[in-house]
N, C-alpha and C positions, 0 to 999 in steps of 0.2 A: 360434486367434487370430481376433477379429472383423475383419471387412473394413471399411474406411472407408466410412462412410455407412450401415452396417447399423443396425437399429433394434430396438426392443422395443415391444409394444403400449402399455406405460405411457408411454414416452418420446414415441411417436407421438401419444398422447392429449393429453399436455401441449403438444405443438406445435400441435395443432389446437384448443387452448382449451377442453378438456373441463372440466366443473364438478368441484368437489371430491367430490361424491357419486359421479360417474362414475369419477374417479381412484381412489377408495377401493375400488371394486369390481374393479379390475384388479390381478392379482398383481404384487408387487414382484419384479423379476429377481433371480436368485441371483448373476449376474455382470454386470459392466459394464466399459466401457472407460475407462482413466484413465491419466495420465502420472505415472511414478513412477521413483524410484532404486532400485538394488538393493544389499543389504547385502554381497553377495559381491564387489562392485566397489569397495568402499572401498579406496583406495590406488592406484587405476589412474592417478592423475595424479602420483604421486610422482617427483620429479626433473624434471618437465616445466614449462616456462615458460608455454605456451599450454594452459590447462586447459579445453578445448573441451566446453561442457556438452552439445552434441549427441551426445557418446559416452556420457554417463551417464544421460541422460533417455530413458526408453522409454515407448512407448504400446502397451498390450496390455490383455487382460481380467484383471480382479481379482475377488476374492470380495466379495459384499455382506456386510458385518459385521452382527452382531446389534445391535439398537437398545436403548439404555438408556432408562429411563422419562422422563428429563428431556431427550431428545434428539428430533431430527427428521431425516427423510431429505428432502433437497432435490434435485429434478432440475435440474441445473446447466445453464442456458442459455448462460452466458458467464463466463469467469473472467479474471483478470488476472495479469500477471507483476509480481513485486516483487523487490527485490534479495535478499530471503531465499530466493527460488527459486534464485537464482545460488549463494548460499552453500551451500544444500542439494546442489546438483548438482556442486559441486566439493569437497564434504565438508570444508569449512572454515568457521569456524576449528576446529570439531570435527564429525565426522560426526554427522548428526542422528539416526542410529541409537542413539546414546548417550542422547538424549533420550527416544526410544521405549522403550528398556530401562529407564530409570529410572521412567518412567510406568507401565510394565508391572508393576513391583514393588507398585503400590498396590492390587492385588486385581483382580477380574474386570473392573471398569470400565476400568482402565488396561491390563490385559493384552491386550485386544482390539487395541491399538495396536502391540504389540511384534511386528512381523512381518518377514519377510526383504525386504519392499519397503515404500517410503514414498511415499504419494500426496501430492504437493506442492500448493500453492496456497492463498493467504490472502485472496483477494478474489474475490467472485463474485456472480451474480444468478441467480434461478431460481424454481421453484414448489415449495411443500411438497407432498410426496406421501405422507408418513407421519408421525404424531406419536407419541411415547411416551406411555404411560398417565398420566404425571404432568404432561403439557404442558396448560396451561389456556387461554392467551391466543392460541394459534395453531391454524389448522385446515388440513386438506388443501385445496389450490386456492389458498392464499394466495401472492401474488406478492411476493418478498422480495429484499433484498440482505443480504450477510453480513458480520457484524463479525468480525475475526479474533482477538479475544481471548477466551480459554477461561478462564473464572473459576469457581472452586468457590464456590457461594453459601453453603456451610457454613463457610467460612473467615471468621473475624470481621473480618479486615482488609479484606474486600471491602465491608463495610458503610460504611467511611469513604471509601474510594477503591479501586475494583476493582483498580487498578494496584499497590496496596499489599499486596494478598494475596500471601502467600509461594508459593501454590500456582498463581498465574496462569501461563498458557502461551500461546504464539503458535500458533494453530491452523493446520495445514498446514505448520508448520516444527518445533514441539516436540510436535505431535500428529500422527497419521496421519488419512487420510480427508479430505484438503483439497479444494479447489474445482476442480482440474485433471482433472475426470473428468465423465462422464455424470451421476453422483450423488455426493453428499457427505454426510457426517454432522456435524451441528452441535448444539450445546446450544441450548435454546429462547431463552436470553438472548443469542444471537448473531444473532437475526433482527431485521430492520428492514424497514418497508414500502418497496417499490420506488417511487421517483419516476415518476409516471404518464406524463410527457412524454418519458422517455428510452427508447432502445432497450435491449435486453438487454445489448449490449456497453458501452454508455455507463454504464449503471447499475452494472454489475459491476466497474467499474474505479476507483471513487472512494475507498471507505471507508478503506482502510488509510492511504494517504497524506494524504487530506483531513483525517481525524480526528486524525492525528499532528500535522499543521500546526496544526489548531484547538487541541489541548491546549497545544502549544508557545507560540502567540501569544495566544489568546483565553481559554481555560479558566482556572479558578482555581488550577491547579497549574503554570502556566508563567510567561511573561513578563508576562502581564496587560497587554497592550498598550492604550494609551489614545489618544484623538484627538490628532493632531499628532506622535505619535511617529516619528521616522525610524527605518526598519528596513532593515538591510542583509541581502539575501536571496541567499545563495550558490546557484548552480545554479538560476537562477530559471525555466528551462524543464524542469527535471527533475520526477519524479513529486512530490516534496515541494514544491519551489519554485514550481511552477505553481499550486498551491493557496495557498500563502503569499502570493503577490503579490495574489490576489483578496481574501484575508481582510484583508490590510492596507489595501487600498483601501476595501473595504466598511466597515471600522472607523474610517475617518477618519485612518488613519496615512499615512505618506509612504514608499512602497517605493523602495529603491534596488536595482535588479536587477543581479546579476553574471552575465554570460553568457560564452560562449567563441567566439562568432562573430557576424558581421553578420546572418546568417540568423536566428539565435536572438534577437538584439536585436529584429528585426522582429516576431517572435511576441509578445514581451513588450510591445512598444509597442502592438500591436493589442489587448492586454488593458487599455490605459488607463495603463500605467506610463510616466511621463514621464522618470524618471532611470535611466539605464542605463550600466553600465560593462562594456565589452568587454575582458575581461582579457587577450586576446591582443594588445591594443594598449598595455598597460602595459609600461614599460621596466623589466623585473625581472631580467634576466640569466639565467644558466644554472640558478641555484637556485630560480628562480620565486618563488612566494609563500612559500617557506621561508627566503628570504634575510632576514637581520635587519632590513634596511631596507625590506622589502616593505610593512610596515604603514604606514610613513611615506608611500610612494608611493600606496598605496591611500587613505589618509586624506586626502591632498590631492585625489584625484580625487573623493572623496565630498563634501568641503567645496566644491569647485568647482561641484558640481551643486545642492546644497541649503544651503550656507552653514554647516553645522554637522556635528558628529560623530553617528553613530547612537546612539540610546538603547538600541536591541536589535539584536543580531546573530543571524540565524537560521542555525545551524550544523548541518551533518550530514556534511560532507566529512572533517573530522577532521585527520590529520597535515599535510596539504598546507596547510591554511588557518587552522588554530586559533591559531597565533602572531599572524597578522595580525588575526584576529578580536578577540583580547584586547586588541591594541594600539589598534585603531580605535574601540572602543566609548567613548562619553563618560564623564566622570567620573560615577560612580554608575550606569553603564549595565549591561546584562544580555547575557551570551552565553548563549543557550539552545541545547542540544545534544541530539540524539537519535540520533546515530551517527557513524561514522568510516569512511566508505567508501574513503578513501585511506590508511588505517592507523590503528591504535588508539593508538599511542604518541605523544602530543602533547608538543611543546616550545614553551614561551612564557616571556617574560621576566616573572617574578612581580612585579617592581616595579610594572609598569603595572596589575597587578590590585589589590594591596593598598593601594598609595599613592594610587590614584584610586578607591578604594572600589567597585570593580566586583564583579559577581556572575557565577558560573557556575552555570547551572540545568541539572541533568540531567533529561531528559524522555523516557520510554519509553512508546510506545504511546498508549493512551487507554482510558478506562473506557467502559461501555455507554451511559451518559448522553451523554458527549461524541460518540460515534458517532451517536446519534440526533439530537443537536443539529446536527451538520454535515449530516446527510442531510436534515433539515428545511430548511436553507438551500438545498440542492441542489434539494429538491422545489419550493421557492418560486421557483426561477430566479435566486437571488441569487449562487449559486456554480455554475460550469459544469464539465462533464467536461473532461479535458485529453487525451483519447484521441487517439493519432496513427496507430496501425496495428492491424490485426486479422488473426490467424492462425486456422487450423483446428486442432483438437486434435491431428491428426497431425503438425502443425508446431510442437508445444509446444517441442521442442529449438531450432528456429529462432528462435522468439519469445524464449526465454530467452537465446539467444546474442545477439540484437539488444541486450538489456538489459545483459548482460555486457560487451559491447564498446562500449557507449555509443553505438550507432548508432540512436538514437531520441531523441525529445522527448516530454515528458509521459508518458502511460501506454500500455502495450501490452496488448491483449486477445486472448483465445483462445476461440473458439466451441466450446463442448462439446456441448450439445443442440440449439441453435439451428442451423438449416440454412442461414442466410445472415445477412448484415448488414441492419440497418434493422428488424428484427422487435421486437415487444414494446411498442410505443407504445400507450398507453391514452388519452392526452389530446392528440390532434394539434392542437387549437385552442391549447392552452397552448404547444406546441412552435412553432407558427406565430408566436405572439406574441413568444417569445423570439428566434427567428430561428436559422436554420441556421448563419449566420456565427459567432454566439456559441457554438453547440454543436459546431461542427467547426473551430474556429480552429486547433487543432493538427494537423489533417488536411490543411490546404490545402498 
């Protein structure tokens, strides 16, 4: 087992800013440290109410896999925890080893992924240290952030929209070799230029949530928000909601943020959101937002703030909130959903959907173009990171536990190759113009 803080000449060279030529001349290590789950531990949480991910997430050495022609090896400087890391670590709704086994049946390319361990992580930043022989547009030494959607460019569906490809997968969740390690393996069409004014941990914590929110609200496949739209945002200080609030404001919409405490309300207010509902102050009774009359109470609160019902409801909480979301949307309004973190089986009164001509839009992930577009906004300083806390790789279990138990706001990062916070900034002048208050709002 590698000791915490141990290194390899290649990783040291990346940390020291070596050129691409210098990196190419250093041998790739045969093993590296990463955070992973183990196939022989599937089932350890059966019958337990507290499925503590610190029991199932391990940090140890793993084998460096063979590189395919369309892939790159990236030295990961920082990764981020998303809720799919929690699902992987509790082996629900299905153990992710089932995904790896299925992928493994697709020949050599997929068989590399079918291992007795699963390296997790779907967000990250780092430096390209090897490219496959078929990679044309990227080179060793490039500083990148990573898009988590793994799309087969030979699948015809990907040419309409990458998310319509039947073979698309969530990297680090439905594939192996994710970002929670000193190195990761990605396809070349997962690479995006790193924003120069951000640190490694800031840059590596954005894409999954920010691009998901972009597709839901702004892209041509979601709600297609326009100026003046009132948008109800559930969980406005969460990973998704924290970017949704920024996108609505930037696009001329009117965000109505739902939070669960006065402290979280203050964070949203500091983002420039004027209209905030603290759901802990709503008189909803024991059933909470699932009570049949909860939608009426919430609707009155929204109208008291903005004078009308929301045209768009930004949904990802699922069972607890979905009935209220359908109710409060205005006639002809849209409920755009990308998840169900409180439960997959939703109940709502269908009369309020069909008789008022509302629409439910299913939105999953994002395509490569949408990932590049949101990263452009981040690179321009128009959208800011929402990072709140940073852990070391050895603390990957603790970081995931913080997300599992909702003891966080915004995003949580894990330093993998970076030796400390604050590294990786290439444009300090731009950073100064944007201001540390904007970049560190969720860390105050």
